[in-house]
C-alpha positions in Angstrom: -0.8 -7.5 -4.5 -1.0 -11.2 -3.9 -3.2 -13.5 -5.6 -5.9 -13.5 -2.7 -6.3 -9.5 -3.1 -6.2 -9.2 -6.5 -9.0 -11.9 -6.6 -11.2 -10.3 -4.2 -11.0 -6.8 -5.9 -12.0 -8.4 -9.5 -15.4 -10.4 -7.8 -15.9 -7.3 -5.3 -15.9 -9.7 -2.3 -14.7 -7.8 1.0 -15.2 -8.2 4.9 -17.7 -6.2 6.1 -16.8 -4.4 8.2 -13.6 -3.6 5.1 -13.8 0.0 3.5 -14.2 -1.2 0.2 -17.4 -2.9 1.4 -18.7 0.5 2.9 -17.4 2.5 0.0 -19.6 -0.2 -1.9 -22.4 0.4 -0.7 -22.7 4.1 -0.2 -21.8 4.1 -4.0 -25.4 1.5 -4.0 -27.5 3.7 -3.3 -25.2 7.1 -4.2 -26.1 6.0 -7.4 -29.9 5.4 -7.3 -30.1 9.0 -5.7 -28.7 10.7 -8.7 -30.4 8.1 -11.5 -33.4 10.3 -10.0 -32.3 12.5 -9.5 -31.5 13.4 -13.7 -34.9 11.2 -14.1 -37.9 12.8 -16.1 -40.0 12.0 -12.9 -41.1 14.6 -10.9 -39.3 18.3 -9.8 -40.8 16.8 -6.5 -38.9 14.0 -6.5 -36.0 15.5 -7.5 -36.0 17.8 -5.3 -36.4 15.1 -2.4 -33.3 12.5 -4.3 -31.4 15.6 -4.2 -32.7 16.6 -0.4 -32.2 12.6 0.9 -28.7 12.2 -1.6 -26.8 15.6 -0.6 -26.3 15.0 3.5 -25.3 12.0 2.3 -22.8 12.5 -0.4 -21.6 15.0 1.6 -21.5 12.9 4.1 -19.7 10.0 2.6 -17.0 12.4 0.6 -15.2 14.3 4.0 -15.4 11.0 5.5 -13.8 9.4 2.7 -11.0 11.7 1.8 -9.8 11.5 6.0 -10.3 7.9 6.0 -9.0 6.4 2.5 -7.7 9.2 0.1 -5.7 10.6 2.8 -3.3 7.3 3.6 -3.6 7.2 -0.3 -2.2 10.5 -0.8 0.8 9.9 2.0 1.5 6.8 1.5 5.8 6.6 0.3 6.4 4.4 -2.5 3.7 4.5 -4.6 3.3 7.0 -7.4 -0.4 5.0 -8.2 -1.4 5.6 -5.1 -1.0 9.0 -4.0 -2.1 9.9 -7.6 -5.3 7.6 -7.6 -5.9 10.4 -4.2 -5.0 13.4 -5.1 -7.7 12.8 -7.7 -10.1 11.2 -5.5 -9.9 14.5 -3.6 -10.0 16.4 -7.1 -13.4 15.1 -8.5 -15.0 15.4 -4.7 -14.4 19.2 -5.2 -16.0 19.4 -8.3 -18.9 17.2 -7.2 -19.3 19.6 -4.2 -19.5 22.8 -7.3 -22.5 20.9 -8.8 -24.5 20.3 -5.5 -24.2 24.0 -4.8 -26.2 25.1 -7.9 -28.3 21.5 -7.7 -29.4 23.4 -4.5 -31.2 26.0 -6.0 -33.8 23.0 -6.0 -36.6 26.0 -7.0 -35.6 25.4 -10.3 -35.5 21.6 -10.6 -37.7 22.0 -13.5 -35.5 23.9 -16.0 -33.9 22.4 -18.2 -30.5 23.7 -16.5 -31.1 21.8 -13.3 -31.5 18.6 -15.1 -28.0 19.3 -17.0 -26.8 19.9 -13.9 -27.5 16.5 -12.4 -27.7 15.1 -15.6 -23.7 16.0 -15.3 -23.5 15.1 -11.5 -24.9 11.9 -12.4 -22.5 10.9 -14.9 -19.4 12.2 -12.7 -21.0 10.2 -10.5 -21.5 7.0 -11.6 -17.1 7.6 -13.5 -15.5 8.7 -10.4 -17.5 5.3 -8.7 -16.3 2.6 -10.9 -12.6 4.8 -11.4 -12.6 4.3 -7.9 -13.9 0.3 -7.2 -11.6 -1.1 -9.6 -8.0 1.2 -9.2 -8.8 2.6 -5.2 -10.0 -0.6 -4.5 -7.5 -1.8 -6.5 -4.3 0.0 -4.9 -5.7 -0.2 -1.0 -5.9 -4.3 -1.6 -2.2 -3.6 -2.2 -0.6 -1.1 -0.1 -3.2 -2.0 3.4 -3.4 -4.7 4.9 -6.6 -6.6 6.1 -6.5 -5.0 9.8 -5.9 -1.8 8.1 -8.8 -1.6 5.8 -11.1 -2.1 9.0 -9.5 0.4 10.7 -10.1 2.9 7.7 -13.9 1.0 8.1 -14.1 2.0 11.3 -13.0 5.9 11.2 -14.9 6.1 7.9 -18.7 5.6 9.4 -17.8 7.0 12.7 -16.2 10.5 10.5 -19.9 9.8 8.8 -22.1 9.4 11.2 -20.8 12.9 13.4 -21.6 14.5 9.6 -25.1 13.4 8.5 -28.0 15.4 10.4 -29.5 14.0 13.3 -32.6 14.2 12.4 -31.3 10.5 10.7 -31.6 11.3 6.8 -29.8 9.0 4.8 -29.0 7.4 8.0 -31.4 4.7 7.9 -29.5 3.3 4.8 -26.1 4.9 5.5 -23.2 2.4 7.2 
């Protein structure tokens, strides 16, 4: 990886169309929503956070898998990239299980539901931190600016197709 790319990865300075910028913007929103979801806020606020998080997180995950993880897994000559891509797929599937359990929002006042929300927050915090270090670095090392921009275009297009037509989460999601 070039020195310039290493510095960009370290400080998180990417062009607005770079896939890493787009993922980071979603990560910020997802983190804020999972914080609300697992907080001691009222049941109604937790449910509202879940209702906003679910379509965003689902669209983000599926679009990211296609635009980023598949490219990493298919990358020849980089065992780290393939491992990171495969790990991302696995972590997304575990998040899907937790989201399914949390979809029983009538239970949002129970300790078990709150425990699931807390575990989801911790998993996503870990996943995001790991992704913004390891995967972002792999993207900088193995893909050109143009390739990362193309990944960004693909990510946005796939995500838009997956978001609800009523605009839920779309005002904040790119």
